N, CA and C atoms as an extended XYZ file, in Angstrom:
174
Properties=species:S:1:pos:R:3:atomname:S:1:resname:S:1:resid:I:1 pbc="F F F"
N       -42.619      -17.343       43.000 N   UNK     1
C       -42.924      -16.159       42.259 CA  UNK     1
C       -41.688      -15.610       41.527 C   UNK     1
N       -40.550      -15.840       42.079 N   UNK     2
C       -39.337      -15.316       41.482 CA  UNK     2
C       -38.812      -16.194       40.355 C   UNK     2
N       -39.251      -17.409       40.283 N   UNK     3
C       -38.747      -18.338       39.269 CA  UNK     3
C       -39.020      -17.865       37.839 C   UNK     3
N       -40.201      -17.368       37.484 N   UNK     4
C       -40.414      -16.895       36.101 CA  UNK     4
C       -39.478      -15.748       35.724 C   UNK     4
N       -39.230      -14.861       36.668 N   UNK     5
C       -38.324      -13.744       36.386 CA  UNK     5
C       -36.908      -14.259       36.149 C   UNK     5
N       -36.503      -15.247       36.901 N   UNK     6
C       -35.169      -15.813       36.732 CA  UNK     6
C       -35.045      -16.553       35.403 C   UNK     6
N       -36.124      -17.174       34.979 N   UNK     7
C       -36.087      -17.890       33.709 CA  UNK     7
C       -36.087      -16.918       32.523 C   UNK     7
N       -36.714      -15.767       32.689 N   UNK     8
C       -36.767      -14.799       31.603 CA  UNK     8
C       -35.460      -14.041       31.411 C   UNK     8
N       -34.691      -13.872       32.452 N   UNK     9
C       -33.481      -13.058       32.370 CA  UNK     9
C       -32.467      -13.583       31.344 C   UNK     9
N       -32.101      -14.865       31.331 N   UNK    10
C       -31.130      -15.320       30.323 CA  UNK    10
C       -31.643      -15.158       28.897 C   UNK    10
N       -32.932      -15.337       28.671 N   UNK    11
C       -33.451      -15.190       27.315 CA  UNK    11
C       -33.365      -13.733       26.870 C   UNK    11
N       -33.595      -12.790       27.786 N   UNK    12
C       -33.477      -11.376       27.454 CA  UNK    12
C       -32.021      -11.043       27.133 C   UNK    12
N       -31.105      -11.567       27.924 N   UNK    13
C       -29.674      -11.357       27.671 CA  UNK    13
C       -29.283      -11.953       26.332 C   UNK    13
N       -29.813      -13.105       26.024 N   UNK    14
C       -29.523      -13.754       24.747 CA  UNK    14
C       -30.034      -12.917       23.578 C   UNK    14
N       -31.204      -12.344       23.712 N   UNK    15
C       -31.762      -11.513       22.647 CA  UNK    15
C       -30.913      -10.261       22.445 C   UNK    15
N       -30.511       -9.640       23.539 N   UNK    16
C       -29.667       -8.444       23.436 CA  UNK    16
C       -28.331       -8.794       22.789 C   UNK    16
N       -27.746       -9.884       23.203 N   UNK    17
C       -26.467      -10.319       22.624 CA  UNK    17
C       -26.633      -10.675       21.156 C   UNK    17
N       -27.712      -11.363       20.831 N   UNK    18
C       -27.951      -11.753       19.443 CA  UNK    18
C       -28.141      -10.525       18.554 C   UNK    18
N       -28.655       -9.450       19.103 N   UNK    19
C       -28.822       -8.226       18.323 CA  UNK    19
C       -27.526       -7.417       18.269 C   UNK    19
N       -26.748       -7.447       19.330 N   UNK    20
C       -25.544       -6.616       19.412 CA  UNK    20
C       -24.386       -7.178       18.591 C   UNK    20
N       -24.242       -8.483       18.512 N   UNK    21
C       -23.102       -9.084       17.814 CA  UNK    21
C       -23.102       -8.745       16.326 C   UNK    21
N       -24.197       -8.922       15.590 N   UNK    22
C       -24.172       -8.536       14.168 CA  UNK    22
C       -23.915       -7.043       13.971 C   UNK    22
N       -24.426       -6.225       14.872 N   UNK    23
C       -24.195       -4.789       14.774 CA  UNK    23
C       -22.713       -4.470       14.964 C   UNK    23
N       -22.091       -5.103       15.942 N   UNK    24
C       -20.657       -4.896       16.174 CA  UNK    24
C       -19.836       -5.373       14.979 C   UNK    24
N       -20.216       -6.484       14.390 N   UNK    25
C       -19.504       -6.990       13.212 CA  UNK    25
C       -19.677       -6.055       12.018 C   UNK    25
N       -20.859       -5.481       11.870 N   UNK    26
C       -21.090       -4.535       10.775 CA  UNK    26
C       -20.251       -3.282       10.954 C   UNK    26
N       -20.146       -2.798       12.181 N   UNK    27
C       -19.317       -1.621       12.461 CA  UNK    27
C       -17.862       -1.918       12.163 C   UNK    27
N       -17.403       -3.088       12.564 N   UNK    28
C       -16.015       -3.481       12.304 CA  UNK    28
C       -15.755       -3.610       10.806 C   UNK    28
N       -16.662       -4.228       10.077 N   UNK    29
C       -16.499       -4.376        8.628 CA  UNK    29
C       -16.489       -3.017        7.940 C   UNK    29
N       -17.331       -2.095        8.389 N   UNK    30
C       -17.365       -0.758        7.811 CA  UNK    30
C       -16.061       -0.024        8.089 C   UNK    30
N       -15.518       -0.197        9.291 N   UNK    31
C       -14.254        0.440        9.644 CA  UNK    31
C       -13.132       -0.071        8.746 C   UNK    31
N       -13.099       -1.370        8.516 N   UNK    32
C       -12.076       -1.953        7.637 CA  UNK    32
C       -12.242       -1.429        6.216 C   UNK    32
N       -13.483       -1.335        5.746 N   UNK    33
C       -13.740       -0.840        4.385 CA  UNK    33
C       -13.266        0.602        4.227 C   UNK    33
N       -13.586        1.433        5.211 N   UNK    34
C       -13.188        2.845        5.142 CA  UNK    34
C       -11.670        2.970        5.195 C   UNK    34
N       -11.019        2.194        6.048 N   UNK    35
C        -9.551        2.243        6.123 CA  UNK    35
C        -8.919        1.847        4.791 C   UNK    35
N        -9.455        0.831        4.162 N   UNK    36
C        -8.910        0.409        2.861 CA  UNK    36
C        -9.120        1.474        1.802 C   UNK    36
N       -10.274        2.126        1.822 N   UNK    37
C       -10.525        3.210        0.866 CA  UNK    37
C        -9.550        4.358        1.084 C   UNK    37
N        -9.311        4.706        2.342 N   UNK    38
C        -8.376        5.784        2.635 CA  UNK    38
C        -6.955        5.420        2.214 C   UNK    38
N        -6.559        4.171        2.455 N   UNK    39
C        -5.227        3.730        2.044 CA  UNK    39
C        -5.097        3.748        0.530 C   UNK    39
N        -6.132        3.302       -0.174 N   UNK    40
C        -6.096        3.295       -1.631 CA  UNK    40
C        -6.041        4.722       -2.169 C   UNK    40
N        -6.792        5.626       -1.561 N   UNK    41
C        -6.774        7.022       -1.997 CA  UNK    41
C        -5.409        7.644       -1.744 C   UNK    41
N        -4.801        7.330       -0.615 N   UNK    42
C        -3.481        7.869       -0.299 CA  UNK    42
C        -2.435        7.315       -1.261 C   UNK    42
N        -2.533        6.050       -1.596 N   UNK    43
C        -1.577        5.446       -2.528 CA  UNK    43
C        -1.739        6.053       -3.916 C   UNK    43
N        -2.971        6.275       -4.335 N   UNK    44
C        -3.222        6.874       -5.646 CA  UNK    44
C        -2.702        8.304       -5.675 C   UNK    44
N        -2.941        9.042       -4.602 N   UNK    45
C        -2.478       10.414       -4.518 CA  UNK    45
C        -0.953       10.469       -4.566 C   UNK    45
N        -0.321        9.514       -3.903 N   UNK    46
C         1.145        9.482       -3.874 CA  UNK    46
C         1.713        9.195       -5.261 C   UNK    46
N         1.078        8.292       -6.000 N   UNK    47
C         1.580        7.911       -7.332 CA  UNK    47
C         1.340        8.993       -8.362 C   UNK    47
N         0.245        9.729       -8.236 N   UNK    48
C        -0.130       10.679       -9.284 CA  UNK    48
C         0.203       12.123       -8.932 C   UNK    48
N         0.896       12.323       -7.842 N   UNK    49
C         1.224       13.690       -7.432 CA  UNK    49
C         2.118       14.349       -8.481 C   UNK    49
N         1.801       15.559       -8.830 N   UNK    50
C         2.609       16.293       -9.806 CA  UNK    50
C         3.789       16.893       -9.063 C   UNK    50
N         4.945       16.503       -9.484 N   UNK    51
C         6.143       16.995       -8.823 CA  UNK    51
C         6.592       18.288       -9.499 C   UNK    51
N         6.917       19.305       -8.724 N   UNK    52
C         7.361       20.548       -9.329 CA  UNK    52
C         8.714       20.359      -10.004 C   UNK    52
N         8.876       21.045      -11.104 N   UNK    53
C        10.158       20.955      -11.817 CA  UNK    53
C        11.220       21.701      -11.029 C   UNK    53
N        12.379       21.135      -11.044 N   UNK    54
C        13.491       21.794      -10.367 CA  UNK    54
C        14.033       22.888      -11.271 C   UNK    54
N        14.414       23.982      -10.662 N   UNK    55
C        14.976       25.077      -11.438 CA  UNK    55
C        16.311       24.642      -12.025 C   UNK    55
N        16.477       24.883      -13.297 N   UNK    56
C        17.742       24.507      -13.939 CA  UNK    56
C        18.570       25.748      -14.177 C   UNK    56
N        19.844       25.592      -13.971 N   UNK    57
C        20.757       26.719      -14.216 CA  UNK    57
C        20.988       26.859      -15.703 C   UNK    57
N        20.889       28.062      -16.226 N   UNK    58
C        21.090       28.285      -17.658 CA  UNK    58
C        22.282       29.149      -17.876 C   UNK    58
């Protein structure tokens, strides 16, 4: 009686793993994309920052 339950367990684990791996990869890819966007925005902000003029003695 216990044999069918034992045979079903690995297939259930396989299904859960098969569903979880693509989700984890998507989360990782999204994290990398967001980090690159933030780095690009920071680099653009750094290059285009308006620097205040220094007071000149007259």
